[in-house]
N, C-alpha and C positions, 0 to 999 in steps of 0.2 A: 254709521259707526262701523258696521261690518266691512264696508267698502274701504274705509281708512285703515282698518286692521289688515285687510288683504293687500293693500298697496304697501304698507309698511313691511309686511312679511315678504312680499315679492322683492322689495328693495334690499332687504337683509340677505335674501337668498342670492340675488345678483351680485351683491357686494362681497359675499363670501370668498369667491375665487380671487377677486382683486386684493382683498386683505391678505389672503394666503400668499399671493405672489409678492406682496410688499415685505412680508416677514421672511421669505426665503432668501438666500439659503440659510438653513438652520445651522447652528454650531454643533458639529458632531462631538461625540464623547471620545473618539479615537482619532488618530492621524488620517488625513486624506491620502489614499494610495493610488488614485488614478485621476484622470481629467484635471490636471493641475492648473491649466489655464481656463478658469471658469470663475463666475462670480463667487466672492468669498462672503462669509458672514460679517455682520457689523460688529461682532463681539469676539472676544477671546477670554474666557473665564480666567481670572487671576492676573491678566495683563491690562495695561492701559493702551487704548487704541488711539493713535495720533492722527490728527489732520496734518496737512502740509504745513500750515502756519505753526502748529505746535512742534513738529519735527524741526522746522527751521529755527525756532527759538532755542531748542535744545542744542542744535548744531552751532548756532552763533554764540551761545553762552559756553560752549564746550563742556556741557554738564553731563553728557552721556557718550558712550561709545557706540558707533554705528556699525552694524554687521550686515553685510550684503550676502544673501544666500542664493543668488541667481545661479542656476546651473551653467556649466560651460556647454557651448554647442557641441554636439557629438560629431566625431570625425565620420564623414560619409563612408558607408560600406562600399566595398568593391572599387576603391580608387585604383587607377592604373599604377603599376609599379613605377617608382621613381617620382610620383606626384608629391609635391611639397604641400603640406597641410598647415595652414595658419589659422588659429582661432580668430573669430571675429572679435574686434576690440569690445571691451565692456567698459562703459562709462558709468561710474557710480557717484555717490555723494562724497565729496572730498573728505579724506581722512578715514574713510570706512575700511574695515577689514573684510576682505572678500573671501568667504568660505564656500566655494561653489559645490553644488551637488549635495548639500547637507539638509535640504528641505524635503527630501522624498519621505513618503510615509513609512517606509521600512529602510533602515540603514544597515548595511553590513558592518560587522564589528570595527573594521579599520576606519570606515567613514564616521561611525559613531565616536570613535576615539579622536578623530580629526576635528569633529565639531566640538567635543568637550575641551580639547586643548586650545582650539581657537577662541572659545568663549572665555576660558581662563586667561588667555593672552589679552583679549579685549577688555576684560574686567580687572586686569592686574591681580587676579586671584581673589577678588572681593565679590562674593556672591550677592551682596547687597548693592553693587554698583549698577547704575542705570545702563541697560543695554537696549538699543533701538534696533530692531530686526526688521529687515525689508527685502524685497526683490522688485517686482513690478506690480502694477495694478492687476486685479483679477488673477492673482497667482497664489495658489495654496502653499507654495514652498515656504514663504515667510511665516504663514500661519502655523504650519507644522514645526518649523524650527523654533519659533517663539514658544509654542506649547512644549516642545522637547526641552528647551532651556529651563522652563519652570520645573519640569520633571527632574532635571539635574540639580535642583535646589536654588536656582537663581530667583531672587524675590523682587527684583525691580525691573521687570520686562515691559518694554513698550513695543507695540507692534505698529508699524507704519504700512498699512495696506495699500496705499497708493504708490509706494516705492518710487523708483526713478521716473516712472511715467508722471506721477503727480509733481515730483520735484522739477522735472524739465518743463512741464506745463506752466509752472509758476515762474519760469525763467530764472531758476536758481542754478548756481554753477555745478558742473560735474567735472570729473577728471577721469582719465583713462586708468583703469585698474589692472592690477596683476593679482592673481590668486595667492593666498597664503600658501607657501609650499607644503606639500604633504611629505611625510617621512620617506615614502618610496620614490619621491621625485628627485 
């Protein structure tokens, strides 16, 4: 009997780290402000988390607005004078509104305003409209932006954590995107 108890206790101790790894990463209470390309939690309190099949069904039914928050690639520093810089093309889910750089954990006031205006545009001013927010797999940008949209009072937020990676892996169509213009552009 003691031996069985010791074996069971040893199994529980050895399983502890494995169980902890399965549950991580945990959903933080605040926005993620660093290491944005890392595993994301399986949940986002207050939002619906979508699989690729669920995102596709919404897209095909045209029952929600898709919002891509993937950042624009930064212009390399110290480019030689006269060098022409062109952004790498961004392919997103067709019909999406691309609001780049709006998924960072801390947004300057102008970027915060840009996100709010973009969400109002995507939702046609209806804070109960379904908004599907995404970027790429293992990217905290979409998690942050979806959380922020709820803080703005949007009540029907769906977070698609696999983003364009999951979409393309399912062989679904993409289109080259252009970002929603910012006022200063």
